[in-house]
Structures are given as C-alpha cells and as structure tokens.
N, C-alpha and C positions, 0 to 999 in steps of 0.2 A: 853519250848525252844527246837527247833529242833537241833539235833547234827548229824554231818556227821561222819560216820566211815571212817577208812582209805581206805576200799574197795570202798565205795561210792565216795570218793574224787578222786580216780584213775579213776573210770568210768566216772565221770563228766569231768575230764580233757581230757580223751580220746575222748569224744563226742565233746568237744570244739575244739580239735586239728583237728578232721575230718571235722568239719564245716568250720574251717579256711582253710583247704586244698581244700575243695570244692569251697569256695569263691575265693581263689587265682587262682585256675585253671580256673574257669569261667571268672574271670576278665581278665586274660591274653589272653584267646582265643577270647573273645568279643572285646578286644582292637585292634586285628589285622583283624577281619572279615570285608570284604567290605560292605559298606552300599548301594552300587548300584550294578547292575547286571554285570557290566564290559562289556567286548567285547562280542557281541551277536553271531557273526559268525566268522569263520576263512575262509578267501578267499584271493586269489592273482590275481593280474592283469594278464590277458592272459591265465588264467586257467578256467576250467569249474566250474559252481556253483554246489556244492555238496548237497544242501538242496532242499526242496520243493519250490513250487511257493511262491513268496513273494509279498504281496499286501500292499500298504501304508494304515495304519490305521488312518492316520491324515495328514493334509497338513504340509509340511515342506520345507524349502529352500534348494537348492543344493549349499553347501558351496564351495568356490573356494579353490584350493590347496595352500599351503604355497608358492610354487614356483611361481604360477600365481600372488598371492598377492604381492610377492616380486618384480616381474617384473613390475607390475603396480605402486608400490611405487617408484621404481627406475626411471620409466618413468616420474613420477610427479616431482621427485627430480631434474631431469635434467632440467626441466623448471622452477624450483624455483629460485626466485630472492631475495637474502638476503637484509637486511636493514642495512645501515650504517648512523649514525648521524654525520652531519658536525658540529664540535665544533669550532665555530668562535673565542672563547676566547683563544684557544691555539695559533693560528696565531697571534692574537693581542698581546698576552703576549711575544711571541718570538721576534716579530718585535720591540716592545717597549724595550725589553731587549737589542736588537742589537743597537738601537739608544742611549740607556743609556751607553752601553759599549764604543761606539765610538762617544760620544758627542763632542769630540775635533777633530773628523775627523779620517780617515783611514791613517795610516802612509804611505807616498809615493804617495798618491793620493789627488786630489783636494777635498775640503770640500763637494761639491755637490754629491760626490759618495756615501755618507752615505744614502741620500734619494733615489739615483738610486738603490742601493742594497735593501733598505727597500721596494721600490715599486716592485722590482722583487720578493722578498719574498712574498709580498701580492698576486701577481698574481699566484704564485705556490700554496699558501694555498687556493686560490679560485678554482683552478683546483681540488684539493683534494689529500691528501697524505695518503697512506695506509702503515701499517707495512709490512715487507717483507713476513712474514708467511701467512698473509691473502691474499696478492697479488698473491703469488705462488699457493695457493689452488684455488683461483678464476680463475686464468688464465688457470688452468687445466680443469675447469668446461666447459662443452660443451655450456652452456648458455652464459658465459662470460659477464654478465651484473649485475649491483647492483642497489638497490634503495638508492639514496643519499637524506637523509632527512635534509632539511634546513627549520627550523621553522615548519610550518604546511604543507609544500609541500614536496612530495617525487618524485624525478625525476630519471628516469631510465637512467643510464649512462653505456657505454661499459667500461669494466675493463681496456682496453688498453689506454683509455683516461686519466686514473688516474695515479698517480705517487707513487713510493716507496720513502723512504728517500734518498736512493742512487740515484735513478732516478731524484729526485727533485734537489739534489746537482749538478748533471751533467747538468740538464736543466737550472740551475741558470746562467751558463756561456754561454748559447746559445745567450743571448742578445748581440747585437753588441758592446755596450759600455763596457760590462764586459769581453767579450772573450779576448780582447787584454790585459786586466789587470789581467788575471787569476793567473799568478805567484805571484803577489802582494796579491791578495785577498785570495789565498790559505793559506797564513800565518795568516789570521784572524780566522781560524777554523769556517768557516760559517756553517759547518755541525751541530754545536751545536745549531744553530737557526732553524734547520729543524726537525720537530717532526710530527708524524702522527696526522692528525686532523679528520680523518674518523674513528669513533669508532663503532665497531660491536654492533648492538642492538640485543642482544641475546633473550631477552624476546619477542620483536615484531616479530623477525624472526621465532622463534619456534612456536609462536602463529599462524602465517600465515601458517607455514608448517603443523601444526596439523590440521588446518582448511582444507587445501587442501587434506591431507591424509584422513580426515573424510568423504570426498565425494566418496571414493573408496567403491563400494558395496562389501559386504562380500559374497554375493550369486550371482550365474549366472543363476538362474531360480527357478522354484517351481515344486514340485511333489504334486499332488492333492490326497485327500482321495479317496481310491478305485482304484487308478492307479496301474497297474502291474509294478513292478520294475524289477523282474528277475524270471526265472523259472529253474527248474533242468536241468542241461546239457548246459545251455547258457554260452557262453564265457564272462568272466568279462573283458570288455574293459575299457578304461580310463574313459569314461563318467559314465558307470555303477559303476565303483569303487568309483567315487566321490558321486554318489547317495547313495550307500550303506553306505559309511562313514558318509554322512550327516544324513541318517536315524538313524544310531546308536547314533550320537551326539544329535539329536533332542529327541530321546527316553530317553537317559540318562538325558537330561536337564529336561524333563517332570517328571522324577522320583525323581528328587533331591529337591523336595519341603520339607520344614521343617517338616511338619506333617508326610509325608511319611517316612522320615529318622528316625523320633522319633518312629513311629510305627514299623519300621523294627528293630530298636535297641531293643525295648521291646520284640518283638517276638524272636529275636535271643537270648536274655538273658534268657527268659523262656525255650526255647528249649535246650540250652546248660546246664542250671542248672539241668533240668530233667535228661539228659543223664549222667552228672557227678554224680548226687545223686544216680541214679540207679546203676552206676558202683561201687560207694562207698558202697551201700547196699549189692551188690554181694560180695565184699571183706569182709564185716562185717559178712555176714551169712555163707559163704562157705570157705573163706581163711583168717580167723581172725588172724592167726599167722603172716601174712605179716605185720600187723600193729606193731608187735614187732620188725620188721626189718626195720629200717629207710631207708637203702639202697634200699631194694626191693620196698617199697611203693613210694619212690621218683622216682625210675626208671619207675614204672607203670604210674604215673601221668605225668612224663616228656614226655612219648610217646603220651599221650592224648593231650599234648600241642604242641609238635614239629610239628607233621604232619599237623594239622589244620593251624598252622602259615605258614608253607611252602606253603600250598595250597592257603591261602589268599594272600600271597605276589605274587605268580605266576599269580593269577587271576587279582590282582590290576594292576600289571605292564605288563601283557600280555607276560609272559616269557614262551616260548615253550608251550607244551601241558601238561595238568595236568596228563595225563596218563603215563608220564615218571617217575613220583614219585614212588619210590619203597615202597609202603604201606605194601607189604607182608613181608618186613624186620622186622616190629614190632612184629607180632606173632612168627616169627622164634626166635628172641631174647628171648621173654617171654617163649617160649617152652623150649629153652635150659637151662635157668636159673631158671624157675619156673615149670609150669605145662601146659598141653594142654588145659584144660577148661578155665583157665585164659587167655591163649593166644588167644583163639577164642573170648571170651567176650571183651577183650581189643581191638582186631582188629575190631570187629563189632562197638564198640563205637567210635573208631578212624575214621572209614569210615563215620559214621553218623554225627560226628562233622565236618569232612572235607567237607561233602556234602553241608553244609550251605553256603559255599563260592562259589560253582560252580553254573552255570546257569541251567544246566539240571541235577537236583539232582537224579531223578529216574534212568536215564540212567547211571549216575556215580555209584550209589549204586549197580545196577544190574551187571555192569561190574566188580566192585571190589569184590563183595561178591559171 
C-alpha cells in the first residue's frame, strides 16, 4: 500500500492549487473574449478613408439607415386604416333595456315617445359609436378613416362620420320630435343607453400593419463581388458610409455560423491555456516564493485577467480606441512590488492575451511591446 508523506501531500496540494488557478484564469478570460471580429474599420462620414483600397469579396446588400427605415415606416403608418368591429348586440341590448325601463311610458310624454327614442337610438348605433380615446387618436391621424367590419364586410368610413358617446347623446336631440322635448328627456338619463359599439380589432389591425411593414425593403441596392468600394484618401460620403456599414454587417453575419464560433472558442481556449500555463511555469521555476504569498500571486493573476477583459469589452461595444488602455501600468506595479523580470514576463503575457480580442493582432503586439 502506497503511503504519502507530509511533504508529498503538501506538493500534491500545491499542484492542485496551481491547476485550479490556471483553470479559473482561463475560464474568466475566455468568457469575455469576443467570438466575432467586431468592428473592422474606424471611419467617419465626411472624413478621408485611412486604409488601403477595399474590394468587395462577395455580394452583399446595401442596408438602409435606421432613420430611412423609420421614415418609410412612418409613411406607411400614415396610410394605415385600423379595423373596428361593429358589435350589433350592444345596441340591441341597450335599446331593449330602454324599452324595459320605460315600458309604462316616459313621464310627461305620450306613450309613442318610447318607440321614437328607441328608433333614434337604433339610428345612432347604425352610424357607429367610438369611445372618446379612440376617436381623439383617430381624428389626429392624417388618414382619418377606419375599417368598420360588419359581418364579413369591411367598409372604409371617415372618422368624422362616426360618433363618440357624448356626440351620440347630443345627436339624439337633433331629431325634430325630440329637440322640443329635451328638458323632459334629459331627466331619463338617456346617456346610460349609449355605449360604444365599435370595438378596436387589435389582432387584425396589427396583422395588417405587420404585413404592410414587411413589404419595406431593408436594402437600397447591391454591391457585387469584385466591385471597388473605396480607396485610400477618398472622402466617406453618406452613400459610402452605408456601403461600409453594410459590408461589416454582412461580413460579421457570414462569420457567425455555429461551426465557426465553436472552432473560434476552441482555438481561443487552447491559446489562453498555453499562455497561462507558461506563465505559471515561469513562476514555479524562477519565483517559487511568490506561491507562498497569496497576495502576490493573486495580484499577478488579477493583472492577467483585468486587461484582457477591458480589451474584450472595448472591442465588443466599440468603445474608443484600444490604444488608450494603459497596459504599461501593469509592469510598473509589478516592478514596484516584485521584480523586473516578472514585470516583463507578466506584461508580455498580458499583451498576448489581450491580442486575442483585437482584429489586427500583429500590429497590436508590435505597438505594445
């Protein structure tokens, strides 16, 4: 039976701790690294193109700007006619309720006035009654028309021909036979028998709206493979800006396939593990005493993590230029608290780890080192 001495046990624990440290460092860095190349070029409208000649490597559409798409959507929305269902049951129920409440006649009026009022209510419900909120929003619309759906028919009607509950109440007394009896009829609370019978059909309206919006083309043209996009020194005008933006979007989309993302992740993992393991071997071989100081070892590995994370976030969200990050601060701190050789090694590893996130790795490494 194999027995471990106290010394062997300490060594074994030390190796496990270092392995865990390597895995944690690698996992954190990999979690933040971008899987795509991010923004390919930095350019501004109205300024010269700073790079070499750019030729389209594949066909791609010229996408419209958000402002253009918004204007086109707004234009379609101005011509959109919403749908309202005419609910005949509401009118019938209210008229029936009126007849029931005044089956013995209206006080102070002849008995036939019950049918006169009921007939007038029927006419108002046939015109169509909207609630005040819908009427106000529709009257502000430049189109000022609605689809009134009755059964299987949808008839376009101007909003001004429809009534609100208040408008229907006032319209009730425009009949010659009722206008002279208004003071008596007002005591009957006839507004209780007037209710909106035009119900907004949200599902059908939104479906129609989405169908109309789906016909808006997202692109305003095509760039063919081999076509010259821009050359060094050319001014980036509005059209060229859209072409460059579309080229970047199309390139990113082509690179976002599942297999490519998986292979990128595997490659990044191998690369980061190798660098972190080599750094750990350096500490083990030449600065073994740092492992006896938890503060020192955590400080070193924190530097390896922080700068690649900052670089990754800046590349992902296109925040300023990566060259404003003070990478040189890392070796300065290590030199102050530890030694020069460790400062240089930690700086070199930090730059190599951060280079994974940028597009032009060779240029980045040369500039930083």
